[in-house]
N, C-alpha and C positions, 0 to 999 in steps of 0.2 A: 020227710022222704022215707019210703019203705026200705027195709033192710035189703041190700043187694044179694045176700045169701039167705036161703031159708033156715040154715043153721048157723048161729054165731060160732066164732072160734071157741073151741073147748080147750081147757088146760090139758097139757100133755105131761103125764107122769112117767118118767123114764126109770125111776127106782125110788125106793123109800127115801123121802127127803129131797129128791131131785125132781122138781116139777117146773115146767115152762108154763107159767100162768097164762101168758098171752103169746101164742106162737107166731109172732111177727119178729123176725130174727135179723140181726145185722150180719151180713155175709163176711167171711174172712177175705180181706183184701190187702195184698202186699203193699207196704208203703202207706197205707191209709188207716187200718184199724189197729193202730198202736194202743197203748194203754190209755193215753189221754182221750182219744176218740171214743173208745169203748166205755170209759167212765161217763163221758158226756152223753152218749146215746142212751145208756141206762138211766141216767138222771132225767133224760127227756122222755122216757117212757117206753124204751125198746124192751121187748120181752126176754130176749136172750142175745148176748153178744159173743162172737167167736174171734179168737186171736188171729193175727196174720198166720199164714202157713209157715211152719217151722220145719226145717230139714232135720229128720230124726238123728242123722249121723252127727250133725253140729250140736244137737241138743245133748247127746251122751258125752260129747267132748267138753260139755259145759262151756261152749262158746259164749263169750260175754254178751254178744248181740242177741243170740238165741235166748239166753236166760232172761234178757230184758223183754223180748217179744212175748215170752211165756208168762209174764207177770199177770196176776189176776186180782190183786187186792184193790179195794176202794170203790167197788161198784155193786156189791151185793151178789147174792146167789141166785141161780147157779152160774158157774163160770165154765166156759168151754175153751179148750186149747186144741188147735188143729196141727196134726202132724203129717208129714209126707216122707216117703222113703220106699225102698223096694226090697229090703231085707227083713224078714219076719222077726228075727232076734233083736235087730237094732231098733226096729219100731217098738217092740215090746219093752226094751230097756228105756227108750225115750218116754214111753207112756208112763212107766213107773216113776220117772223123774218128774214129769209135769204134775202127776197126782200128788207126789210128795211135796210139791211146791204149791198145792192148793187147788188144782183143777178139779171141778166136780164132774166134768164131762170131757172125754177124749174124742175128738173128731178126726177121722181118717180121710185124707185127700186122695180121691181117685179121679179128680176132675180137672186139675191144673193142665192147661193146654200148651203152655209156653215151651218152646223148643228145648231150652236148657233143662227143664224138668222132665218133660214127656219123652224127649228123644235122648238127650245127653245123660240123664240119670235113670231112665226106664222107670220113672215114678209118675205120680199124678195120673193123668188120663191114660198113660201107656198101660197101666195095670188093667184097664178094661179089655185089653187084648190078650191078657194072660189070666184066665179065670182061676187056674190052679194056684199060681202064685198069689193072686188076689185073696183067695180063700185062706191060704196059709197065713198071710199077714193079718187078716180079720181074726182068725182063730187065735193067733199068738197074742194079739193086743187084748182081746176079750179075756183070755186066760190070765194075763199079766196084772190086770188092775181090778180093784173092787168097785170101780165107778162105771156108770153107763158109757158105752162106746157107740158113736154114731158115724155115719158115712156120707160124704158128699161126692157125687159123680155126675157125669154127663149122660146123654142119651146113648152114646157109644163112641167108638173111634171115628167112624164115618157113617154115612147113610146105608152102607152095605153091611154094617155090623151093629145094629141098634139093639144091644144086648143088655140094656139097663134093667128090664124086667127080670131077666134070668139072673143077673148078678145081684139084684135086690133080694131075690129068693135065697141065693146062696148066702148073702149077708145075714138074712134073718136066721137061717139055720146055724150060722156061726155065733149068734148071740148079739148081733147088732140091734140096737133099740130103736133107731130112727134113721131114715135115709132122706137126703135132700138131692133133688134132681135139677140140674141146670139144663134147660130145654134146648141145648145145642149139642152138636158133636164136637169131638176134639178138632177135626179138620176145619170146622167153621170158625174156630177161635172165637172172636167176638163179633164176627160179621153176620149179616142176615138178621133174622128175628128168631126169638125163642119160641119153641113149639110147645106151648102149654098143654095142648090136647094130648100129646104123646105121653105126658106125665101120668095121665089117667091109666095108661097100660101098666105102669109101675104100681100105681095105687091098687089096681085090680089083682096084681100078682102077689102081694104081701099082706100080712095082718098088722105089721108095725106102722107107726105113723110115717107119712110121706109129706115132705115140704117142697113146694114149687119155687123155682128160682129162675131169674133171667128176665131182663127188660121190664121190671116193675118200676115205672117212673112216676106214676100217678095212682091215686086211690082207685080210679076206674080200672087201671091196669091190674091192680091187686085183686079186685073183685072178679075181673074176667079170667085171670090166671087161676083163681080158685074155682070158678064155675066150670071152666074147661077141664081142669085137672082132677077135681074132687079132692084136692090136697087138704091135709089137716092144718096147714099154715103156709105162710109165705116167707121167703128169705129175700132181703133187699140189699143189693150191692151199691152200684153207682147212683141209684136213686137217693142215697143218703149223702151224697157229696154236698157239703155245705148246707145240709138240712138234717141235723141229728134229730129233729123233732118229727121228721116224716113218718117213721114207724108208728108213732102215737096217732097220727092222723089216719094211717091205714087201719089200725086196730079199731078206731072209733067208727070208721066207715063200714068195715066188715061186720062189726058187732051191732051197731046201732043205726047204720045208714046216715050218720051225721058227718058232714063235711066241716072239720075243724079248720078255722082260719090259720094261716101262717102266723107266727109271732109278729108283732109290730116291728117296724124297722129299728126302733130304739131297743127292743128286746133282742133282736138279732145282733145288733151291735154289741150288746152286753155279752151275749153267748159267744160271739167271735172273740172278744177280749179274754173271756174266761178260758176259751179253748187255746188261744195263742199263749197265754201265760202258762198253761199246763204243759204245752209242748216244750217250752223253754225249760221248765222245771224238770221235766222227765228226760229230755235229750241233751240238755246243756245249751247254752246260748249260742255258741258258734254253729252247731248242727241244727238246733231248733229254729233259728231265724230262717235258714234255707228251707227246712222241711215244711215250715208253716206257709210258705208262699202259695203253694197250690191250694191250701184250704182257704186262704184269704180270697183267692181268685174265685173259688166255688161259692163262697158266701156272697160275694158282691155281684155275681153275674145278673144281668137283667136290669141293673140300676144305671141311671144316667151318669155318663162319665166313667163307667167301671173300667173300660179298656185302658185309659190313661192312668187311672188309679193303680191298676195291676202293674202296669209298666214302671211306675214310680216305686211301688213296693219291691219290685224285683231288683231294683238298683240300690237299696239301702241294706246296710249290714249290721245295724244295731237295733235292739228292741225299742229304744227311745224314738228313733226316727220312724220305725214302722208304726208304733202306736200313735205318733203325732199324725202320720198320714191317714191312719184309720179314723182318728177323731176328726181330722179335717175333711175327710170324705163323707162320713156318715152324718155328722151333726148338721150341716146345712140341708141335707136331704130330709132329715127328721123334722127340722124346723119348717120346711116347706110342705110337710105332709106327704112326702113321696112314699110309696110303698113298693116293694119288690113286685116285679111282673110275675104273675102266677104261671105263665107259660114259658118263662125264661129257661126253666130247667130242661124241658123237652127240646126246646130250640137249640140249646147249647149241647145237649147230649147227642 
């Protein structure tokens, strides 16, 4: 098969010693991209992983949960930690703290659309409506740390204010090294479809690398997003739910036109167990058992009997019971030669 892009993905160098060799990036997702998931995604071939969004005020208070979210050890360089907030000095202090704790990249969130952040805290995507404050935050963080600073945002607050190209130029002037655009407005939240073609306007407005984000659920989506946007890479969010190997498949398709198969069901079972145990180790058994339920559901979707399996998993409270259910679910399917449905993800999403 011919390469879907005339130009393969090129490495992105953000600073001396900070290079994204393969710019297929795991998006920051609250409640999903914790340290166990990021480690696993990197081990499975993701080019860069970004932490969950961390509130800058909580970070400088050294809130225990925020410190845990900002951990970057165990999956190789570079490592990126995303911060959100609306006060330049607080954002700068938080950036210094995460760099002191090992972050090689600081990512600033101007894209979160949820009401608590964008309305209640005037942070996230709300900052796209206040370019003066946005610039002050960008400048403060860039000055505060010796590592590259990147930015993630949306097209604009709504379709009457699609100011991402202008704000990207401001970001570039402030010293931001890379910008990621989610192809929706804040008012769309996660409804409708991502507008990858609009991202081309941001790409044309700046000289720094631009990453396309939103609705990349298949390798063909990734190729089309890149074709329409002209972006230097892609960022994948929910497309990685239960598929930490998906970014590797995207990279192979964009670079070589090769459609890598999904892991075998036996391999997926092993990956799930490794992920499950890492969650328990990181979060503790009581919290981990509950947090892992959504991941188990994502891994098993599209398989025969998965609905009943998920219901059973949601009723047990010990790792031993959960692992016994996983073994009892996967092993008969593996012995029968069943494989996961390739279209199950898009159908579920």
